[in-house]
C-alpha positions in Angstrom: 0.0 0.0 0.0 2.8 2.4 0.8 4.6 1.7 -2.4 1.3 2.3 -4.3 0.9 5.7 -2.7 4.5 6.6 -3.4 4.0 5.7 -7.0 0.9 7.8 -7.2 2.7 10.8 -5.6 5.6 10.5 -8.1 3.1 10.3 -11.0 1.3 13.4 -9.8 4.6 15.3 -9.3 5.8 14.3 -12.8 2.4 15.4 -14.3 2.6 18.8 -12.6 6.2 19.3 -13.6 5.5 18.6 -17.2 2.9 21.4 -17.3 5.0 23.9 -15.4 6.2 26.9 -17.4 9.6 26.5 -18.9 12.1 29.4 -19.1 13.2 30.2 -22.6 16.6 28.8 -23.6 18.2 28.0 -26.9 17.6 31.4 -28.5 20.6 32.5 -30.6 21.3 34.8 -33.5 18.1 36.8 -33.1 17.7 39.7 -35.5 14.7 42.2 -35.7 14.1 42.9 -39.3 10.5 44.2 -39.6 7.5 45.7 -37.9 3.9 44.9 -38.7 0.6 46.4 -37.5 -3.0 45.3 -38.2 -4.2 48.5 -36.5 -1.9 51.4 -37.3 -4.1 53.8 -35.4 -3.8 52.0 -32.1 -0.6 49.9 -32.3 2.6 51.6 -33.5 6.3 50.8 -33.5 6.8 52.5 -30.2 4.5 49.8 -28.6 6.9 46.9 -29.4 10.6 46.4 -28.4 12.2 47.2 -31.7 15.8 46.6 -30.9 17.8 43.4 -31.2 18.8 43.7 -27.5 15.3 44.2 -26.3 14.0 41.3 -28.4 16.7 39.0 -27.0 15.8 40.2 -23.5 12.2 39.4 -24.1 13.0 35.7 -24.9 15.4 35.6 -22.0 12.7 36.6 -19.6 9.7 34.9 -21.3 8.4 31.5 -20.5 7.0 29.0 -22.9 3.3 28.6 -22.5 0.6 26.5 -24.2 -1.5 28.0 -27.0 -4.5 27.6 -24.8 -2.9 29.6 -21.9 -1.8 32.3 -24.4 -5.4 32.5 -25.7 -7.1 32.5 -22.3 -4.8 34.7 -20.3 -3.0 37.2 -22.6 -4.0 40.0 -24.9 -3.5 39.5 -28.6 -1.9 42.8 -29.7 -2.3 43.8 -33.4 1.3 44.8 -33.9 4.6 42.9 -33.7 8.2 42.7 -34.7 9.6 39.8 -36.7 12.9 38.4 -37.7 15.1 35.3 -38.0 16.3 33.4 -35.0 18.1 30.2 -34.3 16.2 28.2 -31.7 17.6 25.0 -30.2 20.0 24.9 -33.1 17.4 25.2 -35.8 16.8 28.1 -38.2 13.4 29.7 -37.3 11.5 33.0 -37.3 10.0 34.9 -34.4 7.3 37.4 -33.6 7.0 39.6 -30.5 3.7 41.3 -30.0 3.0 44.5 -28.1 1.0 42.5 -25.5 4.3 40.9 -24.2 3.6 37.6 -26.1 5.7 36.0 -28.8 6.1 33.0 -31.0 9.0 31.1 -32.5 8.2 29.1 -35.6 10.5 26.4 -36.9 9.2 24.8 -40.1 5.6 23.9 -39.2 6.2 23.8 -35.4 5.3 26.9 -33.3 6.3 27.6 -29.7 4.3 30.2 -27.8 5.8 32.5 -25.1 4.6 35.1 -22.6 6.5 37.5 -20.4 5.0 38.7 -17.2 8.1 40.6 -16.2 8.8 42.6 -19.4 6.9 45.8 -18.7 10.1 47.9 -19.0 10.7 46.5 -22.5 7.3 47.7 -23.7 7.3 51.2 -22.1 6.6 53.9 -24.6 9.8 55.6 -25.7 
């Protein structure tokens, strides 16, 4: 009976750990090369961290989240910066949106990110 409870506890810990937010690592060679806005009246370049340094800092501070968590808990801002990035050794592209969310896309695989401690990166200049 004790062994059974220990196994159940280990299974629960493993399940919780698998769903815990993961800090971003593996981001290299990031280069901001463009700005896009679907609402130029309300979302401008000053709303997004435009520099390479700020974009790298975003991914350093951000955590990987599920697409469901991104949808349910974060604003989908209509403007973003894009560019190439190497992620976990693979050539990819990234987006960072004004709502402190981002994605990295490698071929047909997309990784979602959110940053709850990036307010200073998104402060109006």
